[in-house]
C-alpha positions in Angstrom: 66.4 46.1 -39.7 64.0 47.5 -42.2 65.4 48.2 -45.6 63.9 50.5 -48.2 62.3 48.7 -51.1 63.9 49.7 -54.4 61.7 51.1 -57.1 60.2 48.4 -59.4 62.0 47.9 -62.6 59.5 46.8 -65.2 62.2 45.8 -67.6 63.8 43.2 -65.2 61.6 40.2 -66.3 62.3 40.9 -69.9 66.0 41.2 -69.3 66.1 38.0 -67.3 64.3 36.2 -70.1 66.5 37.4 -72.9 69.6 35.3 -73.3 68.6 33.3 -70.2 71.4 30.9 -70.8 74.0 33.6 -70.8 72.5 35.4 -67.8 72.6 32.1 -65.9 76.1 31.4 -67.0 77.4 34.9 -66.0 75.5 34.7 -62.6 77.0 31.3 -62.0 80.5 32.9 -62.3 79.9 35.9 -60.0 77.6 34.0 -57.7 80.0 31.3 -56.8 81.4 31.0 -53.3 84.6 33.1 -53.9 84.3 35.4 -56.9 82.7 38.3 -55.1 85.2 38.0 -52.3 88.1 38.1 -54.8 86.6 41.0 -56.7 86.2 43.0 -53.5 89.7 42.2 -52.4 91.2 43.3 -55.7 89.2 46.6 -55.7 91.2 49.2 -57.4 94.6 47.7 -56.7 96.9 45.0 -58.0 97.6 42.1 -55.7 99.8 39.0 -55.7 98.4 35.5 -55.4 99.6 34.9 -51.8 98.3 38.3 -50.7 94.9 37.5 -52.2 95.0 34.1 -50.4 95.7 35.7 -47.0 93.0 38.3 -47.5 90.5 35.7 -48.6 91.0 33.1 -45.9 90.0 30.3 -45.6 90.2 29.8 -49.4 92.5 27.1 -50.5 95.3 27.6 -53.0 93.5 25.4 -55.5 90.2 27.2 -55.2 91.8 30.6 -55.4 93.7 29.5 -58.6 90.5 28.1 -60.1 88.5 31.2 -59.2 91.1 33.6 -60.7 91.3 31.5 -63.9 87.5 31.7 -64.2 87.5 35.5 -63.6 90.3 35.9 -66.1 88.5 33.7 -68.7 85.5 36.0 -68.4 87.6 39.1 -68.8 87.1 40.4 -65.3 90.7 39.9 -64.0 94.1 40.2 -65.7 97.1 38.1 -64.8 100.4 39.7 -65.4 103.6 37.7 -65.2 106.6 39.8 -64.1 110.1 38.6 -65.3 111.8 39.1 -61.9 113.7 36.8 -59.6 111.7 35.1 -58.3 108.9 35.4 -60.9 106.1 37.6 -59.8 102.4 37.3 -60.8 100.0 40.2 -60.3 96.3 40.2 -60.5 94.0 43.2 -61.2 90.5 43.9 -62.2 89.9 44.8 -65.9 87.6 47.7 -66.8 84.8 45.1 -67.0 85.8 43.8 -63.5 85.9 47.4 -62.2 82.3 47.9 -63.5 81.3 44.9 -61.4 83.2 46.1 -58.3 80.4 48.4 -56.9 77.8 45.6 -57.4 80.0 43.1 -55.6 80.7 45.6 -52.8 77.0 46.3 -52.4 76.2 42.6 -52.4 78.8 42.0 -49.7 77.5 44.9 -47.7 73.9 43.6 -48.0 75.1 40.2 -46.8 76.8 41.7 -43.8 73.8 43.9 -43.0 71.4 41.0 -43.2 73.4 38.1 -41.8 71.9 38.2 -38.3 68.4 38.4 -39.6 69.0 35.6 -42.0 70.4 33.5 -39.2 67.4 34.2 -37.1 65.1 33.2 -40.0 67.0 30.0 -40.5 66.8 29.2 -36.8 63.0 29.8 -36.7 62.5 27.8 -39.9 64.5 24.9 -38.6 62.6 24.9 -35.3 59.3 24.3 -37.1 
């Protein structure tokens, strides 16, 4: 499937060079195996831990917990403890997390749209 080539952004190399450590650190967070999945699953709604786990299978409880903590640490997700019986913990995107939502959804859409072609390229490469 042919995809349109986006216009060239002449500022991109400079942006990637400025604060390279911070850029790499931020991209490490959102580029890990589960962060984009969690951000997309939260979307514009609040979800409980077990609901996120079901929606994000096959993530483990430990990995979901670590990913949510990292996203919370970076100010992308809020964790709200409700004083109910039993205790309830809700997760939601912060305004910063919501600003990343469209990017995460576009990245997920790109991955789905290109998965077959990438698999074909891997097969051809491995056959060499």
